[in-house]
C-alpha positions as semicolon CSV with decimal commas, in nm:
position;residue;x (nm);y (nm);z (nm)
1;M;-0,013;-0,003;-0,020
2;A;0,293;0,219;0,087
3;F;0,451;0,194;-0,248
4;S;0,108;0,268;-0,434
5;R;0,086;0,595;-0,249
6;I;0,441;0,689;-0,334
7;L;0,404;0,577;-0,694
8;S;0,061;0,786;-0,691
9;T;0,252;1,107;-0,557
10;I;0,534;1,074;-0,811
11;T;0,285;1,044;-1,082
12;S;0,086;1,318;-0,989
13;W;0,409;1,542;-0,998
14;S;0,490;1,800;-1,276
15;T;0,744;1,727;-1,536
16;E;0,992;1,982;-1,393
17;R;0,981;1,817;-1,066
18;K;1,034;1,470;-1,200
19;L;1,337;1,564;-1,392
20;S;1,474;1,758;-1,053
21;V;1,467;1,415;-0,909
22;V;1,587;1,210;-1,170
23;F;1,881;1,470;-1,154
24;V;1,934;1,426;-0,821
25;I;1,971;1,047;-0,839
26;V;2,207;1,048;-1,138
27;A;2,421;1,319;-0,927
28;L;2,425;1,062;-0,627
29;T;2,503;0,797;-0,838
30;F;2,794;0,975;-1,018
31;A;2,925;1,100;-0,699
32;I;2,913;0,746;-0,525
33;G;3,087;0,598;-0,838
34;N;3,374;0,877;-0,818
35;S;3,417;0,796;-0,461
36;V;3,457;0,428;-0,502
37;I;3,735;0,518;-0,786
38;E;3,907;0,781;-0,578
39;S;3,923;0,503;-0,281
40;E;4,076;0,254;-0,532
41;W;4,302;0,505;-0,667
42;S;4,436;0,621;-0,314
43;R;4,499;0,246;-0,238
44;F;4,654;0,175;-0,548
45;R;4,900;0,500;-0,468
46;A;4,951;0,356;-0,124
47;A;5,056;0,040;-0,252
48;K;5,262;0,170;-0,512
49;K;5,428;0,407;-0,249
50;M;5,501;0,087;-0,023
51;D;5,587;-0,129;-0,321
52;N;5,639;-0,447;-0,096
53;I;5,466;-0,779;-0,080
54;Y;5,231;-0,687;0,206
55;G;5,117;-0,350;0,031
56;W;5,046;-0,521;-0,302
57;M;4,877;-0,812;-0,129
58;T;4,661;-0,587;0,058
59;F;4,538;-0,378;-0,238
60;L;4,454;-0,695;-0,447
61;E;4,215;-0,807;-0,167
62;H;3,971;-0,576;-0,288
63;A;4,082;-0,423;-0,620
64;K;3,841;-0,396;-0,916
65;D;4,012;-0,211;-1,178
66;I;4,177;-0,472;-1,444
67;E;4,482;-0,229;-1,524
68;Y;4,555;-0,185;-1,148
69;I;4,514;-0,568;-1,068
70;A;4,749;-0,664;-1,378
71;Y;5,024;-0,409;-1,214
72;A;4,973;-0,520;-0,882
73;K;5,013;-0,883;-0,958
74;E;5,349;-0,782;-1,151
75;R;5,479;-0,599;-0,895
76;L;5,396;-0,856;-0,634
77;A;5,598;-1,128;-0,842
78;S;5,874;-0,931;-0,880
79;Q;5,886;-0,871;-0,503
80;Q;5,834;-1,226;-0,421
81;E;6,146;-1,310;-0,690
82;R;6,369;-1,058;-0,520
83;I;6,310;-1,208;-0,180
84;L;6,351;-1,581;-0,298
85;W;6,662;-1,480;-0,474
86;N;6,816;-1,323;-0,171
87;R;6,761;-1,639;0,047
88;I;6,915;-1,822;-0,238
89;A;7,232;-1,619;-0,208
90;Q;7,252;-1,709;0,133
91;T;7,182;-2,082;0,148
92;Q;7,192;-2,200;-0,218
93;T;6,963;-2,507;-0,093
94;P;6,833;-2,719;-0,389
95;E;6,455;-2,678;-0,264
96;L;6,477;-2,301;-0,300
97;L;6,684;-2,332;-0,646
98;Q;6,387;-2,563;-0,756
99;T;6,149;-2,300;-0,646
100;Y;6,267;-2,037;-0,824
101;V;6,326;-2,217;-1,167
102;S;5,965;-2,338;-1,129
103;E;5,793;-2,019;-1,022
104;H;5,996;-1,754;-1,212
105;P;6,121;-1,939;-1,547
106;L;6,154;-1,591;-1,700
107;G;6,308;-1,427;-1,409
108;E;6,582;-1,209;-1,391
109;H;6,823;-1,461;-1,210
110;A;6,658;-1,784;-1,405
111;S;6,962;-1,876;-1,572
112;A;7,191;-1,829;-1,283
113;A;6,951;-2,035;-1,086
114;Q;6,937;-2,329;-1,322
115;K;7,325;-2,329;-1,351
116;Q;7,350;-2,344;-0,959
117;L;7,094;-2,631;-0,965
118;N;7,270;-2,825;-1,207
119;E;7,632;-2,800;-1,055
120;L;7,472;-2,930;-0,717
121;A;7,302;-3,185;-0,907
122;D;7,614;-3,335;-1,078
123;Q;7,758;-3,340;-0,755
124;A;7,499;-3,550;-0,612
125;V;7,526;-3,797;-0,890
126;L;7,908;-3,873;-0,757
127;E;7,768;-3,915;-0,445
128;L;7,523;-4,183;-0,519
129;P;7,632;-4,569;-0,441
130;D;7,723;-4,817;-0,695
131;L;7,389;-5,009;-0,681
132;P;7,151;-4,743;-0,528
133;S;6,840;-4,873;-0,421
134;E;6,489;-4,792;-0,589
135;E;6,428;-4,543;-0,291
136;D;6,771;-4,362;-0,359
137;L;6,676;-4,322;-0,731
138;D;6,333;-4,187;-0,672
139;R;6,460;-3,949;-0,402
140;F;6,734;-3,839;-0,636
141;I;6,487;-3,773;-0,945
142;V;6,241;-3,578;-0,724
143;R;6,468;-3,372;-0,531
144;W;6,696;-3,273;-0,864
145;R;6,405;-3,259;-1,098
146;N;6,438;-3,010;-1,379
147;T;6,817;-3,105;-1,428
148;E;7,015;-3,297;-1,676
149;A;7,135;-3,532;-1,391
150;A;6,777;-3,638;-1,296
151;E;6,724;-3,732;-1,660
152;Q;7,064;-3,921;-1,638
153;I;6,974;-4,110;-1,336
154;E;6,613;-4,167;-1,503
155;G;6,800;-4,356;-1,768
156;R;7,033;-4,540;-1,547
157;R;6,724;-4,661;-1,346
158;Q;6,558;-4,815;-1,660
159;K;6,892;-5,012;-1,716
160;Y;6,915;-5,114;-1,349
161;W;6,544;-5,277;-1,371
162;D;6,714;-5,510;-1,637
163;S;7,017;-5,585;-1,420
164;I;6,976;-5,915;-1,225
165;D;7,276;-5,806;-0,994
166;W;7,067;-5,492;-0,917
167;V;6,754;-5,653;-0,872
168;R;6,908;-5,938;-0,598
169;E;7,037;-5,612;-0,409
170;E;6,706;-5,464;-0,420
171;N;6,556;-5,778;-0,333
172;T;6,178;-5,695;-0,337
173;K;5,854;-5,861;-0,505
174;L;5,856;-5,540;-0,734
175;A;6,199;-5,572;-0,845
176;F;6,175;-5,937;-0,934
177;A;5,820;-5,918;-1,103
178;R;5,942;-5,606;-1,282
179;F;6,249;-5,803;-1,409
180;I;6,038;-6,093;-1,527
181;K;5,783;-5,868;-1,714
182;R;6,065;-5,691;-1,887
183;N;6,297;-5,993;-1,936
184;P;6,028;-6,315;-1,994
185;S;6,309;-6,503;-2,195
186;S;6,571;-6,458;-1,914
187;P;6,777;-6,770;-1,752
188;H;6,703;-6,576;-1,431
189;V;6,320;-6,564;-1,440
190;Q;6,287;-6,876;-1,241
191;D;6,517;-6,773;-0,950
192;C;6,315;-6,456;-0,955
193;K;5,996;-6,635;-0,903
194;K;6,143;-6,830;-0,634
195;R;6,269;-6,512;-0,423
196;M;5,920;-6,337;-0,476
197;I;5,763;-6,670;-0,312
198;D;6,044;-6,651;-0,035
199;I;5,997;-6,261;0,036
200;E;5,619;-6,334;0,096
201;V;5,652;-6,582;0,315
202;D;5,913;-6,411;0,506
203;Q;5,683;-6,120;0,553
204;A;5,458;-6,395;0,733
205;A;5,749;-6,552;0,924
206;A;5,854;-6,218;1,078
207;D;5,518;-6,196;1,257
208;P;5,329;-6,500;1,246
209;S;5,074;-6,397;1,512
210;G;4,896;-6,245;1,277
211;F;4,821;-6,596;1,105
212;G;4,642;-6,899;1,184
213;S;4,839;-7,221;1,261
214;L;4,893;-7,489;1,000
215;P;4,880;-7,829;1,141
216;P;5,129;-8,088;1,001
217;M;5,054;-8,268;0,667
218;D;4,974;-8,631;0,672
219;R;5,252;-8,899;0,574
220;V;5,097;-9,157;0,339
221;G;5,420;-9,323;0,202
222;G;5,776;-9,361;0,280
223;G;6,058;-9,341;0,110
224;A;6,441;-9,221;0,121
225;G;6,442;-9,036;-0,206
226;S;6,601;-8,657;-0,232
227;R;6,233;-8,544;-0,321
228;T;5,908;-8,562;-0,146
229;E;5,578;-8,608;-0,314
230;I;5,271;-8,376;-0,179
231;K;4,907;-8,407;-0,280
232;I;4,703;-8,083;-0,192
233;K;4,338;-8,097;-0,183
234;N;4,120;-7,797;-0,167
235;D;3,782;-7,809;0,020
236;T;3,756;-7,438;0,103
237;G;3,508;-7,326;-0,132
238;F;3,753;-7,071;-0,251
239;V;4,071;-7,077;-0,511
240;L;4,350;-7,171;-0,290
241;D;4,731;-7,054;-0,274
242;V;4,976;-7,271;-0,099
243;L;5,342;-7,128;-0,076
244;Y;5,636;-7,328;0,019
245;S;5,952;-7,141;0,098
246;G;6,256;-7,352;0,114
247;P;6,540;-7,562;-0,101
248;S;6,289;-7,531;-0,399
249;S;6,039;-7,281;-0,318
250;E;5,708;-7,316;-0,527
251;R;5,355;-7,145;-0,566
252;V;5,083;-7,424;-0,583
253;V;4,737;-7,281;-0,694
254;V;4,461;-7,504;-0,615
255;G;4,105;-7,490;-0,796
256;I;3,763;-7,540;-0,590
257;G;3,708;-7,877;-0,536
258;D;4,024;-7,980;-0,687
259;F;4,375;-8,137;-0,605
260;V;4,727;-8,078;-0,706
261;R;5,013;-8,261;-0,672
262;T;5,363;-8,150;-0,658
263;S;5,729;-8,258;-0,572
264;L;5,961;-8,044;-0,375
265;S;6,338;-8,097;-0,271
266;N;6,368;-8,246;0,082
267;G;6,446;-7,990;0,311
268;Q;6,298;-7,737;0,601
269;Y;6,011;-7,549;0,442
270;R;5,782;-7,257;0,572
271;I;5,427;-7,294;0,423
272;L;5,202;-7,012;0,400
273;A;4,848;-7,082;0,268
274;S;4,558;-6,839;0,175
275;V;4,234;-6,856;-0,027
276;R;4,122;-6,576;-0,268
277;S;3,875;-6,415;-0,013
278;L;3,936;-6,130;0,236
279;R;3,682;-6,291;0,484
280;V;3,927;-6,595;0,540
281;D;4,251;-6,588;0,736
282;K;4,568;-6,698;0,614
283;Y;4,769;-6,954;0,776
284;F;5,158;-7,035;0,856
285;G;5,332;-7,320;0,950
286;K;5,678;-7,508;0,910
287;E;5,719;-7,846;0,750
288;S;6,031;-8,085;0,747
289;L;6,016;-8,297;0,429
290;D;6,276;-8,601;0,418
291;G;6,140;-8,807;0,129
292;G;5,815;-9,012;0,065
293;S;5,469;-8,899;0,020
294;F;5,235;-8,670;0,211
295;E;4,857;-8,579;0,185
296;V;4,697;-8,226;0,309
297;T;4,344;-8,117;0,279
298;Y;4,262;-7,747;0,329
299;Y;3,895;-7,640;0,436
300;V;3,718;-7,336;0,591
301;T;3,568;-7,342;0,959
302;S;3,392;-7,065;1,117
303;H;3,538;-6,953;1,473
């Protein structure tokens, strides 16, 4: 109702009076606009007079003018570059040099920063061991990125992956599996597979408390040979994996309801048995094989 009365009042005004109101509104709008522009210009001049990181960051928090913003960002970057280079002059750490090269590739000191970084990286190459670990290589490449030395070490790492001496020194499942994939016809493939089994069983043996305890296998036949015959039956309802780690380490995979016969060299074995289900525990045990034949049946019970 109040708005209707105001509208009715304005409608009844003379043309001259209406024009006067419009003029006042325009004048107020212009004055407010000028005040805003003058305020931003004042803040810009103040920031320009300070010409430091704090001044330009404070100005940019509320800046609206595109030209002012572009200038402010340029000066802010220049101040940040100057401070960073001063820190580098005092410490020359690779981390600060990397920051400069990454953030200021066209900066005033970009060439000098890259040169210093390359020199430090070349020295670091000489400090690597003859057979550096995977961790050593990863750490080097990350720390000395953006250098020719990092590219050199990346190329060397590819060669290490194909070196059986390096793979044995690394002694990880990843290193052995990668060697097999890259060198499937190598005479070292079987040895790599054996080491992968041994490593997996080693992890279980290091803390057997997290595994169920395997009962001994049933001897079903005597013998004095150098090998032991084993029949493995799977009644678990899942695919079964049995790992034997010993003189002739072997992984035996048994399908659901199936059985597999295998032959192992006599000796002391550690055994890790698991099914392909996250809901069923893994089991660990030890067995002394001295010839003859054994049988073992795996099944799942609730507890």
